[in-house]
C-alpha positions, 0 to 999 in steps of 0.5 A, a space after each residue: 765134363 759134367 758136374 754131378 749133383 750134390 745133395 745139400 744135406 751132405 754139406 750141412 754141419 749137422 749137430 748131435 746136441 748143443 755145444 758145451 756151455 762156454 764159461 763167461 769171463 774167466 779171471 786169473 786170481 793171485 793172492 795179495 798181501 793179507 787177501 788170500 785166494 780160496 777156491 775148489 779145484 776143478 781138475 786133477 792136473 795143472 796146465 804148466 807153462 813158461 811165461 815172461 813178465 814185461 811192463 807189468 804184464 805176464 804172457 806166454 813164452 812162444 820161443 825165441 825162434 818164433 819171435 817171442 818178445 820176452 826171450 831177449 837178453 834182459 828177460 828170463 822165463 818163469 814157470 807157472 802152473 794153472 788150475 781151473 777153480 770154483 768159488 762156491 759162495 759166488 758161483 764164479 769160475 776162475 784160474 789159480 796161478 801156482 809159482 814154484 814156491 807155492 808148489 814147494 810149500 805144498 808138493 801134493 799140488 803136482 804129485 801124480 798120486 794125490 787127487 786134487 779135483 774137488 779139494 779146497 786150495 788156499 793161496 796166500 802171500 808169506 809177507 806184506 809185499 806184493 811180490 812176497 812168496 806165495 804159499 799154498 795149502 790143499 784142503 779136504 774135498 768139498 762135500 756139500 755139492 758137486 762142483 761144476 765141470 772144469 773149463 778149458 784152461 788153455 783157452 782161458 789163458 789164450 784169452 787172458 794173454 790176448 793171443 787169439 791169432 799169432 802169425 809166425 814167420 815161415 820156417 827158416 826165416 827170422 821174424 820181421 822186426 817192428 
Protein backbone atom coordinates (compact mmCIF):
# COMPACT_ATOMS: atom_id res chain seq x y z
CA UNK A 1 0.00 0.00 0.00
CA UNK A 2 1.32 3.37 -0.97
CA UNK A 3 1.22 6.26 1.50
CA UNK A 4 -0.17 9.50 0.22
CA UNK A 5 1.88 12.65 0.78
CA UNK A 6 0.78 14.96 3.60
CA UNK A 7 1.06 18.70 3.32
CA UNK A 8 3.06 19.76 6.44
CA UNK A 9 0.95 22.91 6.69
CA UNK A 10 -2.02 20.73 7.71
CA UNK A 11 -0.09 19.36 10.69
CA UNK A 12 0.96 22.66 12.23
CA UNK A 13 -1.20 24.11 15.00
CA UNK A 14 -1.62 27.58 13.58
CA UNK A 15 -2.83 30.38 15.87
CA UNK A 16 -5.25 33.23 15.34
CA UNK A 17 -3.48 35.47 17.83
CA UNK A 18 -1.59 35.26 21.10
CA UNK A 19 -3.04 33.15 23.89
CA UNK A 20 -4.72 34.99 26.75
CA UNK A 21 -2.23 36.26 29.30
CA UNK A 22 -1.93 33.80 32.16
CA UNK A 23 -1.85 35.37 35.60
CA UNK A 24 1.29 34.84 37.62
CA UNK A 25 1.11 33.51 41.14
CA UNK A 26 -2.46 33.73 42.47
CA UNK A 27 -2.64 33.73 46.23
CA UNK A 28 -5.57 32.71 48.39
CA UNK A 29 -6.41 35.44 50.89
CA UNK A 30 -8.22 34.74 54.14
CA UNK A 31 -8.77 37.35 56.85
CA UNK A 32 -6.75 37.17 60.04
CA UNK A 33 -7.93 38.68 63.34
CA UNK A 34 -7.67 42.45 62.96
CA UNK A 35 -6.48 42.15 59.33
CA UNK A 36 -9.42 42.20 56.91
CA UNK A 37 -9.22 41.20 53.25
CA UNK A 38 -10.39 43.87 50.80
CA UNK A 39 -10.66 43.63 47.03
CA UNK A 40 -12.76 44.15 43.94
CA UNK A 41 -14.62 41.07 42.70
CA UNK A 42 -13.86 40.10 39.10
CA UNK A 43 -16.83 37.78 38.50
CA UNK A 44 -20.52 37.53 39.28
CA UNK A 45 -20.42 33.84 40.13
CA UNK A 46 -18.41 32.04 42.77
CA UNK A 47 -16.77 28.66 42.25
CA UNK A 48 -18.18 26.36 44.93
CA UNK A 49 -16.45 23.22 46.17
CA UNK A 50 -16.24 20.80 49.09
CA UNK A 51 -12.89 20.68 50.84
CA UNK A 52 -11.20 18.84 53.70
CA UNK A 53 -8.76 20.18 56.27
CA UNK A 54 -5.96 17.86 57.44
CA UNK A 55 -2.57 18.58 58.97
CA UNK A 56 -2.99 22.35 58.68
CA UNK A 57 -3.89 22.35 54.97
CA UNK A 58 -7.09 22.49 52.98
CA UNK A 59 -7.59 20.49 49.81
CA UNK A 60 -10.40 19.59 47.44
CA UNK A 61 -12.55 16.55 48.07
CA UNK A 62 -12.28 14.14 45.13
CA UNK A 63 -14.72 11.60 46.57
CA UNK A 64 -14.26 8.48 48.63
CA UNK A 65 -14.66 6.32 45.49
CA UNK A 66 -11.57 8.05 44.05
CA UNK A 67 -9.43 7.48 47.13
CA UNK A 68 -9.87 10.93 48.69
CA UNK A 69 -7.58 11.06 51.74
CA UNK A 70 -10.03 13.37 53.50
CA UNK A 71 -13.07 11.10 53.22
CA UNK A 72 -12.13 9.02 56.23
CA UNK A 73 -14.22 8.38 59.33
CA UNK A 74 -12.56 11.21 61.32
CA UNK A 75 -12.91 13.90 58.64
CA UNK A 76 -15.78 16.01 57.40
CA UNK A 77 -16.42 17.98 54.24
CA UNK A 78 -16.39 21.76 54.37
CA UNK A 79 -18.21 23.89 51.80
CA UNK A 80 -16.22 26.80 50.36
CA UNK A 81 -16.80 29.32 47.59
CA UNK A 82 -14.12 31.29 45.76
CA UNK A 83 -14.20 34.55 43.83
CA UNK A 84 -11.43 36.01 41.71
CA UNK A 85 -10.51 39.43 43.09
CA UNK A 86 -8.23 42.38 42.44
CA UNK A 87 -6.44 44.88 44.69
CA UNK A 88 -6.52 48.31 43.00
CA UNK A 89 -3.69 49.64 45.17
CA UNK A 90 -1.16 46.91 44.35
CA UNK A 91 -2.59 45.61 41.07
CA UNK A 92 -2.41 42.04 42.44
CA UNK A 93 -4.90 39.34 41.53
CA UNK A 94 -6.00 36.91 44.25
CA UNK A 95 -8.76 34.56 45.39
CA UNK A 96 -11.13 35.26 48.26
CA UNK A 97 -12.50 32.28 50.13
CA UNK A 98 -16.06 32.34 51.45
CA UNK A 99 -17.30 30.17 54.29
CA UNK A 100 -20.96 29.38 55.03
CA UNK A 101 -20.85 32.00 57.81
CA UNK A 102 -19.55 34.66 55.40
CA UNK A 103 -22.45 33.97 53.04
CA UNK A 104 -24.97 34.00 55.90
CA UNK A 105 -23.66 37.41 56.93
CA UNK A 106 -23.97 38.71 53.34
CA UNK A 107 -26.51 36.66 51.32
CA UNK A 108 -26.01 38.91 48.26
CA UNK A 109 -22.71 37.07 47.64
CA UNK A 110 -24.56 34.09 46.16
CA UNK A 111 -27.89 35.73 45.23
CA UNK A 112 -28.39 35.21 41.48
CA UNK A 113 -30.20 38.58 41.20
CA UNK A 114 -27.31 40.59 42.66
CA UNK A 115 -24.50 41.71 40.35
CA UNK A 116 -21.15 41.28 42.07
CA UNK A 117 -18.53 41.86 39.37
CA UNK A 118 -16.74 45.16 39.97
CA UNK A 119 -17.97 45.53 43.57
CA UNK A 120 -15.84 45.75 46.70
CA UNK A 121 -15.74 42.84 49.10
CA UNK A 122 -14.48 43.02 52.67
CA UNK A 123 -13.92 39.87 54.73
CA UNK A 124 -13.06 40.08 58.42
CA UNK A 125 -12.91 37.83 61.47
CA UNK A 126 -15.64 38.47 64.03
CA UNK A 127 -13.34 37.73 66.98
CA UNK A 128 -9.66 37.75 67.89
CA UNK A 129 -9.04 34.03 67.36
CA UNK A 130 -7.60 32.71 64.09
CA UNK A 131 -10.65 30.47 63.67
CA UNK A 132 -13.26 33.12 64.54
CA UNK A 133 -16.22 33.24 62.14
CA UNK A 134 -15.70 35.21 58.94
CA UNK A 135 -18.08 38.06 58.19
CA UNK A 136 -18.51 39.55 54.72
CA UNK A 137 -19.59 42.90 53.30
CA UNK A 138 -20.32 43.74 49.69
CA UNK A 139 -19.68 47.39 48.83
CA UNK A 140 -20.55 49.62 45.93
CA UNK A 141 -19.06 49.20 42.49
CA UNK A 142 -15.57 50.37 41.68
CA UNK A 143 -15.94 53.41 39.43
CA UNK A 144 -12.42 54.84 39.01
CA UNK A 145 -11.27 52.41 36.32
CA UNK A 146 -12.15 49.14 34.73
CA UNK A 147 -10.86 46.13 36.71
CA UNK A 148 -8.96 43.41 34.83
CA UNK A 149 -10.71 40.35 33.42
CA UNK A 150 -11.25 37.42 35.75
CA UNK A 151 -8.76 34.58 35.76
CA UNK A 152 -9.73 30.90 35.79
CA UNK A 153 -10.55 30.15 39.43
CA UNK A 154 -10.46 26.37 38.97
CA UNK A 155 -6.97 26.51 37.44
CA UNK A 156 -5.76 28.71 40.31
CA UNK A 157 -7.22 26.33 42.91
CA UNK A 158 -5.66 23.30 41.23
CA UNK A 159 -2.25 25.03 41.49
CA UNK A 160 -2.85 26.04 45.12
CA UNK A 161 -3.91 22.50 46.04
CA UNK A 162 -0.97 21.05 44.03
CA UNK A 163 -3.28 18.77 42.04
CA UNK A 164 -1.77 19.03 38.58
CA UNK A 165 -1.98 15.28 37.92
CA UNK A 166 -4.16 12.73 39.69
CA UNK A 167 -4.11 9.07 38.69
CA UNK A 168 -7.41 7.43 39.52
CA UNK A 169 -7.88 3.68 39.88
CA UNK A 170 -9.70 1.89 37.06
CA UNK A 171 -13.49 1.79 37.52
CA UNK A 172 -14.61 -0.93 39.92
CA UNK A 173 -11.17 -1.30 41.48
CA UNK A 174 -10.38 0.13 44.94
CA UNK A 175 -7.52 2.63 45.16
CA UNK A 176 -4.15 1.19 46.11
CA UNK A 177 -3.11 1.89 49.67
CA UNK A 178 0.26 3.42 50.40
